[in-house]
C-alpha positions as CSV (number, residue, x, y, z in Angstrom):
1,X,-23.8,-52.0,-57.5
2,X,-23.4,-49.1,-55.1
3,X,-21.9,-49.8,-51.7
4,X,-23.1,-47.9,-48.7
5,X,-21.1,-47.4,-45.6
6,X,-22.7,-47.4,-42.3
7,X,-21.2,-45.0,-39.8
8,X,-20.0,-46.3,-36.5
9,X,-22.2,-46.1,-33.4
10,X,-19.7,-43.6,-31.9
11,X,-20.0,-41.4,-34.9
12,X,-23.7,-41.4,-34.7
13,X,-24.0,-40.9,-30.9
14,X,-21.0,-38.4,-30.4
15,X,-23.1,-35.3,-31.3
16,X,-25.9,-36.4,-29.1
17,X,-23.5,-37.1,-26.2
18,X,-21.8,-33.7,-26.7
19,X,-25.2,-31.9,-26.8
20,X,-26.2,-33.7,-23.6
21,X,-23.0,-32.7,-21.8
22,X,-23.4,-29.1,-23.0
23,X,-27.0,-29.1,-21.7
24,X,-25.9,-30.3,-18.3
25,X,-23.1,-27.8,-18.1
26,X,-25.4,-25.0,-19.1
27,X,-28.1,-26.1,-16.6
28,X,-25.4,-25.9,-13.9
29,X,-24.5,-22.4,-14.9
30,X,-28.1,-21.3,-15.1
31,X,-29.0,-22.9,-11.7
32,X,-26.0,-21.2,-10.1
33,X,-27.0,-17.9,-11.5
34,X,-30.5,-18.2,-10.3
35,X,-29.5,-19.3,-6.8
36,X,-27.2,-16.3,-6.6
37,X,-30.2,-14.1,-7.5
38,X,-32.5,-15.7,-5.0
39,X,-29.9,-15.2,-2.3
40,X,-29.3,-11.6,-3.2
41,X,-33.0,-10.6,-3.3
42,X,-33.8,-12.6,-0.2
43,X,-31.0,-10.8,1.7
44,X,-32.3,-7.5,0.5
45,X,-35.9,-8.3,1.5
46,X,-34.8,-9.5,4.9
47,X,-32.7,-6.4,5.5
48,X,-35.7,-4.2,4.6
49,X,-38.0,-6.2,6.9
50,X,-35.5,-5.9,9.7
51,X,-35.3,-2.1,9.1
52,X,-39.1,-1.9,9.1
53,X,-39.4,-3.7,12.5
54,X,-37.0,-1.2,14.0
55,X,-39.3,1.8,13.3
56,X,-40.4,3.1,16.7
57,X,-41.4,6.7,16.0
58,X,-42.3,9.1,13.3
59,X,-38.7,10.1,12.6
60,X,-37.9,6.4,12.2
61,X,-40.7,6.0,9.7
62,X,-39.6,9.0,7.8
63,X,-36.0,7.7,7.6
64,X,-37.3,4.3,6.5
65,X,-39.3,5.9,3.8
66,X,-36.4,8.0,2.5
67,X,-34.1,5.0,2.6
68,X,-36.7,3.0,0.7
69,X,-36.5,5.4,-2.2
70,X,-32.8,4.8,-2.6
71,X,-33.3,1.0,-2.2
72,X,-36.0,1.1,-4.9
73,X,-33.6,2.8,-7.3
74,X,-30.8,0.3,-6.5
75,X,-33.2,-2.6,-7.0
76,X,-34.3,-1.2,-10.3
77,X,-30.7,-1.0,-11.4
78,X,-29.9,-4.5,-10.1
79,X,-32.9,-5.9,-12.0
80,X,-31.7,-4.4,-15.2
81,X,-28.2,-5.7,-14.6
82,X,-29.4,-9.1,-13.8
83,X,-31.6,-9.2,-16.9
84,X,-28.7,-8.2,-19.0
85,X,-26.5,-10.9,-17.4
86,X,-29.2,-13.5,-18.0
87,X,-29.5,-12.5,-21.7
88,X,-25.7,-12.7,-22.1
89,X,-25.7,-16.1,-20.4
90,X,-28.5,-17.4,-22.7
91,X,-26.9,-15.9,-25.8
92,X,-23.7,-17.7,-24.9
93,X,-25.6,-21.0,-24.6
94,X,-27.0,-20.5,-28.1
95,X,-23.6,-19.8,-29.5
96,X,-22.2,-23.0,-27.8
97,X,-25.0,-25.1,-29.3
98,X,-24.4,-23.6,-32.7
99,X,-20.8,-24.7,-32.3
100,X,-22.0,-28.3,-32.1
101,X,-23.9,-28.1,-35.4
102,X,-22.0,-29.0,-38.5
103,X,-23.2,-27.7,-41.8
């Protein structure tokens, strides 16, 4: 007769609890990242709106337009950097989850 052993409840639930804790920690990191992005882009938008409301003549409009070209380049670079940071963050999440898996 073969005897089977039943794993303890803790042994069964430990991986689930670890995955849950990891998920919460990663959600906190992702939320913090996203809030920082929202704040950065909101501040940029507001500064451009304020600059636009200060245009009072043709020279001001020309200066605003010229500055907008530089802002557009900076925003493009920021979007690329933010996308790269997000990919790195998500890749790290995947690696952490893989660390939980036992083969």
